[in-house]
C-alpha positions as CSV (number, residue, x, y, z in Angstrom):
1,M,12.1,7.8,13.3
2,L,9.0,5.9,12.4
3,V,8.5,2.2,13.6
4,F,6.0,-0.1,12.0
5,V,5.2,-3.2,13.8
6,E,3.9,-6.5,12.3
7,E,2.6,-9.6,14.1
8,N,3.6,-13.1,14.7
9,H,5.7,-14.1,11.7
10,S,9.2,-15.2,11.3
11,L,12.2,-13.8,9.4
12,D,11.8,-16.4,6.5
13,E,8.0,-16.1,6.4
14,M,8.2,-12.3,6.0
15,K,11.0,-12.4,3.5
16,A,9.0,-14.9,1.4
17,Q,5.5,-13.5,1.7
18,M,6.1,-9.6,1.9
19,P,7.6,-8.9,-1.6
20,Y,7.3,-5.1,-1.4
21,T,8.8,-4.9,2.2
22,F,11.5,-7.4,1.5
23,G,12.3,-5.5,-1.7
24,L,12.9,-2.3,0.4
25,A,15.0,-4.4,2.8
26,Q,17.2,-5.5,-0.1
27,Q,17.3,-2.0,-1.4
28,F,18.2,-0.3,1.9
29,G,19.0,-2.5,4.9
30,Y,17.8,-5.3,7.1
31,A,19.0,-7.6,10.0
32,T,19.3,-11.3,9.7
33,A,19.7,-12.0,13.4
34,Y,17.1,-9.8,15.1
35,T,15.0,-11.4,17.8
36,A,12.1,-10.6,19.9
37,I,12.1,-10.9,23.6
38,T,9.4,-13.3,24.5
39,H,5.9,-14.5,23.8
40,P,3.1,-13.4,23.6
41,S,2.7,-10.0,21.9
42,E,2.2,-7.4,24.6
43,P,5.4,-7.8,26.6
44,N,7.4,-7.3,23.4
45,Y,5.7,-4.0,22.7
46,I,6.4,-2.9,26.3
47,A,9.9,-4.1,25.9
48,V,10.5,-2.0,22.8
49,T,9.1,1.1,24.3
50,G,10.1,0.6,27.9
51,G,13.4,-1.2,27.9
52,Q,12.0,-4.2,29.8
53,T,8.9,-6.2,29.8
54,H,7.8,-4.8,33.3
55,A,7.0,-8.3,34.3
56,I,4.1,-8.6,31.9
57,T,3.5,-12.1,30.6
58,N,0.2,-11.9,29.0
59,D,-2.0,-9.8,26.7
60,D,-4.3,-8.3,29.3
61,P,-5.4,-4.6,29.0
62,P,-3.8,-1.6,30.7
63,S,-6.3,-1.9,33.7
64,A,-4.7,-5.2,34.5
65,N,-1.2,-4.5,33.5
66,P,-0.4,-0.9,34.2
67,V,3.2,0.1,33.8
68,H,4.6,2.6,36.2
69,G,7.6,3.8,34.4
70,T,9.0,5.9,31.5
71,S,8.5,5.2,27.8
72,V,10.7,6.2,24.9
73,F,7.8,8.5,24.0
74,G,8.0,10.2,27.4
75,Q,11.8,10.4,27.2
76,A,11.4,12.1,23.8
77,A,9.1,14.8,25.3
78,A,11.5,15.3,28.2
79,S,14.4,15.7,25.8
80,G,12.5,18.5,23.9
81,R,11.8,16.1,21.1
82,T,8.4,15.1,19.6
83,A,6.6,11.6,20.0
84,G,3.6,10.1,18.3
85,V,1.7,6.8,18.0
86,Y,-0.5,6.3,15.0
87,A,-3.0,3.3,15.7
88,D,-4.9,1.8,12.9
89,G,-8.6,1.3,13.7
90,M,-8.4,3.0,17.1
91,P,-11.8,4.7,17.8
92,A,-10.4,7.6,20.1
93,N,-7.0,9.0,21.3
94,C,-5.1,6.6,23.5
95,A,-7.9,4.0,23.7
96,T,-7.2,1.7,26.6
97,S,-9.6,-1.2,25.5
98,D,-10.3,-3.0,22.3
99,G,-12.7,-1.7,19.8
100,G,-13.0,0.4,16.6
101,S,-12.0,-1.5,13.5
102,D,-9.9,-4.4,14.6
103,Y,-8.0,-2.2,17.2
104,A,-6.2,-4.2,19.9
105,V,-5.0,-2.2,22.8
106,K,-2.3,-5.0,23.6
107,H,-0.5,-3.7,20.6
108,N,-0.5,-0.1,21.7
109,P,2.2,0.3,24.3
110,W,1.9,3.9,25.2
111,A,-1.5,3.3,26.6
112,F,0.0,1.1,29.3
113,F,2.3,3.8,30.8
114,T,0.0,5.3,33.4
115,G,2.3,8.2,34.3
116,E,2.3,9.5,30.7
117,R,-1.5,9.1,30.1
118,G,-1.8,12.9,29.4
119,M,0.7,12.7,26.7
120,C,-0.8,9.6,25.3
121,Q,-4.2,11.3,25.1
122,K,-2.7,14.1,23.1
123,Y,-0.2,12.1,20.9
124,D,-1.4,8.7,20.5
125,V,-4.0,9.1,17.7
126,P,-5.9,7.2,15.0
127,V,-3.9,6.4,11.9
128,R,-5.7,9.0,9.7
129,A,-3.5,11.6,11.4
130,L,-0.4,9.8,9.9
131,G,-1.1,11.1,6.4
132,V,-1.5,14.6,7.6
133,A,1.8,14.4,9.4
134,I,3.6,12.9,6.3
135,T,2.2,15.6,4.0
136,N,3.0,18.4,6.5
137,G,6.5,17.2,7.2
138,S,5.6,16.9,10.9
139,L,6.4,13.4,11.7
140,P,7.6,12.9,15.3
141,N,11.2,12.2,16.2
142,V,10.1,9.1,18.1
143,G,7.0,7.6,16.2
144,M,5.4,4.3,16.0
145,V,2.7,3.0,13.6
146,I,0.4,0.2,14.9
147,P,-1.7,-1.5,12.1
148,N,-4.9,-3.1,13.1
149,L,-5.4,-6.9,13.5
150,C,-5.7,-7.4,9.7
151,H,-3.1,-5.0,8.4
152,D,-0.5,-6.5,10.8
153,A,-0.9,-9.9,9.4
154,H,-2.3,-11.1,12.9
155,D,-5.7,-12.1,11.5
156,C,-4.9,-11.6,7.6
157,S,-2.1,-12.6,5.4
158,L,1.3,-11.2,5.1
159,G,0.4,-10.2,1.7
160,T,-2.3,-7.9,3.1
161,A,0.1,-6.4,5.6
162,D,2.6,-5.9,2.8
163,A,0.1,-4.0,0.7
164,W,-0.9,-1.9,3.6
165,F,2.7,-1.0,4.3
166,K,3.2,-0.1,0.6
167,V,0.6,2.4,0.8
168,W,2.1,4.2,3.6
169,M,5.6,4.0,2.4
170,T,4.6,5.4,-0.9
171,K,3.3,8.5,0.9
172,V,6.4,8.7,3.1
173,F,8.7,8.7,0.1
174,Q,6.8,11.6,-1.4
175,G,6.8,13.5,1.9
176,P,9.2,16.3,3.0
177,D,10.5,14.5,6.1
178,W,12.0,11.7,3.9
179,K,13.1,14.1,1.2
180,S,15.0,15.9,4.0
181,G,17.3,12.9,4.3
182,H,16.8,12.6,8.1
183,L,13.8,10.2,8.5
184,A,14.5,6.6,9.2
185,V,11.7,4.0,8.9
186,V,12.0,0.7,10.7
187,L,9.7,-2.3,10.1
188,T,9.9,-5.3,12.5
189,A,7.5,-7.8,14.0
190,D,6.6,-8.2,17.7
191,E,7.4,-12.0,17.7
192,D,7.6,-14.9,15.4
193,D,5.1,-17.8,15.3
194,Q,7.5,-19.9,17.4
195,S,9.1,-21.5,14.3
196,Q,12.3,-19.7,14.1
197,A,13.6,-19.0,17.7
198,N,11.7,-15.6,17.6
199,T,13.9,-14.3,14.8
200,V,11.9,-11.7,12.8
201,L,12.6,-9.5,9.7
202,T,13.7,-5.9,10.8
203,V,14.1,-3.4,7.9
204,V,15.8,-0.2,8.2
205,I,14.9,2.3,5.5
206,H,17.2,5.4,5.5
207,P,19.2,7.1,2.7
208,S,22.4,6.0,4.3
209,Q,21.5,2.3,3.6
210,K,22.5,0.7,0.3
211,A,21.8,-3.0,0.2
212,H,23.1,-3.3,3.8
213,V,22.7,-6.8,5.4
214,V,23.5,-6.6,9.0
215,T,24.3,-9.9,10.8
216,T,24.8,-8.5,14.4
217,A,22.6,-10.3,17.1
218,L,20.1,-7.4,17.7
219,T,17.0,-7.5,19.8
220,H,13.9,-5.3,20.5
221,Y,16.0,-3.7,23.3
222,S,18.3,-2.6,20.4
223,L,15.3,-0.8,18.9
224,T,14.7,0.8,22.3
225,R,18.3,2.0,22.2
226,L,17.8,3.3,18.6
227,Y,14.8,5.3,19.8
228,E,16.8,6.8,22.6
229,D,19.7,7.6,20.2
230,V,17.2,9.5,18.1
231,A,15.8,11.3,21.3
232,G,19.2,12.1,22.9
233,A,17.9,10.3,25.8
234,P,19.5,7.9,28.4
235,Y,19.1,4.2,28.0
236,L,16.3,2.5,29.8
237,F,17.1,-0.9,31.5
238,S,18.1,-3.6,29.1
239,A,18.6,-1.0,26.3
240,A,21.8,0.1,28.1
241,S,23.5,-3.4,27.3
242,A,21.8,-4.2,24.1
243,P,23.7,-4.2,20.8
244,S,23.5,-0.8,19.1
245,M,21.4,-0.7,15.9
246,T,22.9,2.8,15.4
247,T,26.3,1.2,15.2
248,A,25.3,-1.9,13.4
249,F,23.6,0.0,10.6
250,G,25.9,2.9,10.7
251,L,23.0,5.3,11.1
252,P,24.0,9.0,11.2
253,L,21.4,9.8,13.9
254,R,23.3,11.3,16.8
């Protein structure tokens, strides 16, 4: 499974201003009542990948906000699956401070999990490696793609983010992982702009989805749970009680 995360826009904004992405949503599937956990950005990324915010309430770097716990990436590795993060603009593997080409570490959750730093150094890589993985059919079981501050619509338009996503999805659709019928791609946003009660567009692209509109009240913890379903791992913290995306979308992942 590969998850793309956009920034700071609501469901309605994303539907209106990301025509390629919403076209895929209408073709495959999307949720109309999916909400982020909180504001600002960072605790939402930690929630998705850790099943809780770990009491983080700001956007400070890993040096100030170390997470002592397990991530879905670490769970995947422990279950004999593969994990990977592809970070746009990141200057080096598992960079723990801002830099490069509009790279923001607050959007790279694996860098915060101190007990998994060795795995992060190996498998949290600059986005150029994503193209190789797509071509080679070696995408991870538990994967995340982090656009830079322009390509995620944080500092640039949703139209720019939409075009960037289209480039990658065009490659994904041509790759062996997608053609195998097993790959699911999810696009969501970390949070809204405080205009729509933190409701964000969440798209599920998988061959099983045919114009599927899901009205179940899902959250980022539902996405944690979906990662864990893919990994065959136990549910972390709030993922255990979160509504299941696997069930809501009828995904044949486990």
